[in-house]
N, C-alpha and C positions, 0 to 999 in steps of 0.2 A: 504494500500500500504506500501511496505517496507520503513523503515526510513533509509536514507543514512547516517549512522554513520561512515562507512569506507571511508576514503578519497581517497583510491586507487581503487575504483570500478567505472566501466562505469555507467553513469547516463543516463536516458531517456532525450529526447529533450524537453526542457521546455523553458518558456519565461525568458529572461535574467533579466527583472525587477523583476519578481516574485522570481527568483532564488536569486538575490541580497538581496531581503527582507528576504528570508529564511536563507541566509548565515548570515545576521546581527542578526536575532533571534537566530540562532544556536551559534554564537559567544557570544552573551549575555548570553545564557544558560550555555555555557562552562565557561564563566567568573564567573558566580554565583557558579557553581559547584567547580571551583578551589578555589574561596574565602572561601567556606565552608570547603574545604579540608585543606587549610592553617590555618584557624581559629581553626579547630580541632587539627591540628598539633601543633599550639602554646599552646593550652590548655593541650596537652599531652606531652609537652616538647620534641618536635621532634628535631633531630639533623641530619646533613648530614651523609651519610654512605659512606665508602670508595668505590671507583669505581672498585676495584678488577682488576686493569689493563685494564679496558675497554676503557679508553680515553688516553692511552699512559702513558709513565713513567713521574712521577712528575706532572701529570695533575689531575684535579678534575672534578666533574660532572658539565656540563655547566649550567649556569644560564639562566633562561627564564622568560619572562613576564607572569603575571598571566593568561592572556587571550590566550596565545599561547598553541596549542595542541602539544602532543608528536610527534616528527619527528625522529624516529630511535634511541632514547636513553631513558634511564630510568629516571624517575623523580628524581630531586635532593633532595627531602625531603622524608624521610621515617620515619615510626614509630619506635622509638628507645626504645621499651619496652623489658622486659625480656622475651625472647622467650623460650618456653619449648622444648629445643632441646633434642631429644632422642639419637642422635649419634653426637659426636663432629667431627670436621674436620679431626682430626688425627685418627679417626676410633674407638676410645674408646666409650663405651656406658655409658650414663648418668643414671646409675641405682644404687640405694642404697637399699638393701633388709633389711627388719626388720623381724626377726624370734623370736622364743621363747627362753627359757633359755638353751635348748640343742643345740644351734646353733654351738658352738665350737666343741661339740662332733661329730656332723655330718661331720664337716670338717676333724677331726682327723681320721675318718674311712678311708678316701682315702688320706693318708698323702703324698704320692708321688705327686699326682696331686696338692694338696694344696701348697706344696713347689715349684713346677714348676710355678704355677700361682702367687705366692707371689712376692713381690718386691725383688730386688737384695740384699738390705741390710738385709732383714730378712733371705733370703736363705744363704747368707754368714755367718750370725750370727749362724744359725743352723749348718752349715758346721763346723765352728770353735768350737762351743760348743759340737758337737757330738764327735769329736776327743779328745778334752780336757777333757770332762766328762768321756770318756772311760779310758784315762790314769789315771786320779785321782781315779776313782772307783777301778780299779784293783790294783793300788798302795796301796790303803787302805787295800785291801784284803791281799796283800803280807806283809804289815806292821803288820796286826793283826796276821797272821800266825807266823811271826818271833817273835812277842811279846809273844805269848802263848808258843812257843817253847823255849824261853829264849835267843834268839840270840842277843837281844838288851840290855842285862845286861852288866854291866861294865866289869866283868871278862870274858865275852864271846864275846867281840867285836873282829873284825878281827885281830888286832894287839896282842891279848892275846890268840887267838885260838890255835896257834902252841905250846904255852907253856903248856897249860892245856889239849890239845888234844880234843878240842870241835869241833864237826862237825855240822855246821849250815844248815838250810833249803836252804838258798840262800847265796852264798858266797859274801863277800865284801859289806855287808849291815851294815850301821851305824845308820841312822835315816830314817825318812819318805822320805826325799829327795832322798836318795839312792834307796828306793823302787819305787819312781816315775821314776827315770832314768831307773831302770830295767823294769818297765812296758812299757815305751816308746820304749826301745830296743826290747822287746819281740813282741809287736804289729806290729812293722814295720820291724822286722827281721834285725835290724841293727847289733847287736852282736859285740860290741867292744872287748869282751874277758875278761872283768874285773869281770862281775857278771854272775852267772849261778845257776840253781837249782841243788840240789843233791838228792841222794836216801834216805835222812834222813826223808823227809816229803812228803808222797804221796799226801796230800792235796795241796801242792805247785805245784806239777806236774799237778794235775787236773786243777787248776786255770790257769796255764800257757797254757795248751791245750785249755781251754775255751776261753782265751783271743785271742789266735791265730785265732780261728774260728770266734769270734766276730769281730776281726779287719778286716778280709777279707770281711765279710758281710757289715760292716758299711762303709768301703772304697768303695766298689762297689756301695752301695746305694747312698752315698753322691756324688761320682764322676758321677754317672748316672744322678742325679738331675741337677748338674751343666752342663753336656753335653746336656741334654734335654732342659734346659733353654736357652742355647746359640744357639741351632739349631732349636728352635721351629719356626713354620711357621709365627708366628706373627711378628717376626723380619724381615722376608722377605717381608712382606706387607708394610714396611716402605719405600721401594723403588718403590712402585706402586703409581703413582700420579693421583690425580683427579683435574680438574680445579677448581679454587677458586669460580667461579661463573658459573651458567648455563645461556643460552641465549634462546630467542624465536625470530624466524624469519621465513621467507618463504623459502620453499624448494619444488620444483616441484609443485607449485601451492597450497601447503598446509602449514598451520602453524605448526611449529615443535618446540619442546623443545629439546635442544641439550646441551651436556656437553662433555668434553674431558677426556680421560684416557691415561696414558702412563706408561712406565716401564724404569727405569734408568739402569738396569743391562743388560749385554749382554746375560746372561742365561735366556731363555725365559720361559714363563708360558705356560704349555701344557694344552690343553683343557679348555682354559679360557672361562668363561661364566659370563655374567653380567645381573643383574636384578635390578629393582627399585620399590619401594613402596611409595605411598603417604599416610602420616599419618595426619589425620585431625579429627575434631569433627563431629559426625553424630548423628542425632536423628532418631530413628525408627518410624514406623507408630503407634506403641503402646505407644510412649512417652519415650522409653528407651534412655538414654544418653550414647553414646559410645565415650568417649573423645579421644581414641587412635584407631580409626577405620582405618584399613589398606586397601588400594586399589592398586592392581598390575597395573603397567604401562607397556604397550607393548613397547619393545625396539628393534631397528634394527641397524645394522652397515653396511653402504653402501647398497649393494643389498642382504645381508645375514640376518640371524636372530640375535639372541642375542649371538651366539657363535663367539668368536674373533680369528682371526689369528694374534696373538698379537706380531708382530715383530717391529711395530712402533706405535706412538700415533694414536688413533682412535677417531673419533667424533661419539658419541652414540646419536641416534635420537629417540625421541618419537613423533609420529605423533598425533597431537591433532585433533581427529575425534569425532564422536558422542559417542564412547565408552570411551573416555578419561574423567577423572574428571576435566580437565582444559578446557573443551569444551565451557563453558559459561563465562570464566574469561577474562575481558578486562584489559588494562594496569592500569586503575584507580581502578578497583575492585581487582586487584592483591595487592594493597597496604593494603586493609582492611582485606584480607583473612589471616587466621592463619593456616598454614600447613607446613609440612616438607617432603621433598623427600629424602628418604634413598636409597643410591646406594650401592650395594654389588657386588664385583668382586671376583670370585672364580676360582681356577685352581690348577694345580699340578706343583710343582717346578721341573724344568728339572734336576738340579744337585743333589737333594736329594730324589726326588720321593715323597715328602710329599705334602699334600694338604694345601693350604693357602687361606686366605680370607682377602680382604681389603675392608674397609667401609668408607663411607663419607656421607654427607648430605647437602642439600640446603634448606634454608628457603625462604619464599616469597620475602624477601629483598635481596636475593642473586641471583635473576633471572633478567637478563637484557633484556629489551624489545627492539627489533630492532637492535640486534647486531649479528655478525658472527665471528667465530674464525679465526685468522690469520693462514696461512699455516706455518708449522714448518718443513716440510720434503722437502729436495732438493737433487739433485744429484751433486756430486763433480767430476769434470773431472780429477782433480789431483789424488784423492784417488780411482777413479773409483768405487765408492760406494755411497749409500745413506747416507746423513748427517742429523741428527736431531738437530735442534736448540731449546733446552729446555728453553732458555731465553724468547722465544715468546709463551711459553706454555699457559699462561693465558691471552694473548693479544687478543683483539677483535676489530672489526671495525664496524662502523655504516652501516646499510643497510635499504633501504626503506621497511617498514612493515606497514600494516594496523593497525590503532590505535583502534581496536575493537576486540571483542572476535572472536574465530574461528567459532562459531555458526553464528554470525551476518555476518561474511565474506562469509560463505557458502550460507546463505540465500540470500545475495545480489548478489552473483555470479549466483545462480539458477534463481533469478528474472530476471536479465538482459539477461541470455541465453534463457529463456523460451519466453520472449516477443519479442526477435529478433529485438530489437530497433536499434542496431548498428551492422554493419558488421565489427567489430574490435575485437582484443583480449580482453579477459575479464579483465586481469590485466594490468594496465598501470600506469605510474608514472606521477605526476603532481598535482598541487593544484586544488581545486574545482573551483576557479574563472577561471583558464586557460581552464578547461574542458567546463565550461559554455560558455565562449567566442568562443571556437572552435565549439561547437554545434550550437551556434547562427549563426555563419558565414556559416556553412554547411546548416542550414535551409534556409537561404536567397538564397544561391546558388541553392539549390534544388527547391526553389520556383520560381526563375527567369528563370530557364532552360525551364520548360514546358510552361511558359507564352510566352517566346520569340519564341519558336517553334510554338505555336498556333497562335500568331500574324503574324508570317511569312507565315503560311499556309493561313491565311485569306487574306493577301495582294496578294498572288499568285492566289487566287481564288480556291484553292484546297478544296475539300470537307473534312469535319471533324467535330467532335463534339466540343462543346463549351469548352473552357479551364476550366470553372467552373465545368461543369459536369464531365469532365475527371479527374481532380485533386480531386474533391470531392469523386468520386467513388474509385479511386486508393488509396488515403491516408486514407480513412475511414476504409479500411480493416485492416490497421495496427493500427488504433486507435491513430494516432499521431496528425494530424491536418486536418482541413477542410477549404477550401478556398471559400470565398464568396466575389464577386466583387473585386478580387485581393488582399484581405486582409486575413492574416493568423490568425487563432484563435486556441489557445492551448486547447486541451481537457484533 
């Protein structure tokens, strides 16, 4: 027979004394399990984990006695070990590649993409060195041409050129500094009018033409890198929000894993699509260890699929069914599991037409059991428009949720529905003791009703079967109880 581990399931009619004994045994077993959990927590140096806004501003996880079971909130003690997170909360991947000796050569093959992906300090450094190196290099060429031609001799300097009739390659050149200024004016077409090439040196004319072409190319390349780096889709993803924690609660009679996504900008994401993958260790039948095995999670948004009409924050739902990898996880088993749920949101930027991707992840310690997200969308009569309160984006509230796995909850629901023991809704709220007392009272009422009717018929002299026979036949069909001499016995 199914073991009633879910406290929110309907139970068959049982004897109250036996039920109290079972409850005491169950509480003792839960106490021992919790003590073992706390002992292992102390040995592994556990520490409390922030509530991620689950219990309100400035509040912490509620304390509970060791023997108390979970009631709509996450346990206050979690394993504070170094989790191998693949994706950080800001979306960056925790990846460090190790390649051979030709690693840098491979990156230099696609220099444009390398500079776009590089940090800003390296990009700006390359930007400055690119222009400065071009100025210095061509200034050196001009200086060498003037030196070979004799323009830098004392008698051929600009203040002596008119007296001896000397015609230089570049006018008004004294030292290397003058050549540097001429190189700067040539590359950026400044042209102050003090220095210019002459027909005396064809090589100087050729270098000047080469520098003009080189200046246009290097300016277009470096300016394009800066523009591409400023407008890349990764910057747009910083305004796409993911809730700090995910929650597990009931929705439409099923356990669901839920998290929230939002967009801070007024320009929307077109064709937004969201998907999630669970990364955990897995062993194959042949004994192969796959430490980063990925399992796709089926996601839905309201009554649609994984495609979002992303105009306001949405709660993304993963229904924990038999195809879900979370099917057999209970709140306590969630503590010991080591997994990561990576969430990816993709779409097209409305203003630029570029594709963007935002990422986040949730560890097992970042999933709150028995919580529900607070509403953030409301309608303002003054503005006559919908208003989004992003200050409540990460806030959750407690909600009654079975403290067992989705598999156990489904098995318990099917058991009660197949037996037809109670003509009541499958999911109800209340403690185990309240249910047992309620069932006990109903049993007594059901027992006294046919007895009174039978005694009444005997007094009136009306024919009829004996109450023992009638009740025994009727109740034995349901397999609940049989009455002998006015006493009820639980089967």
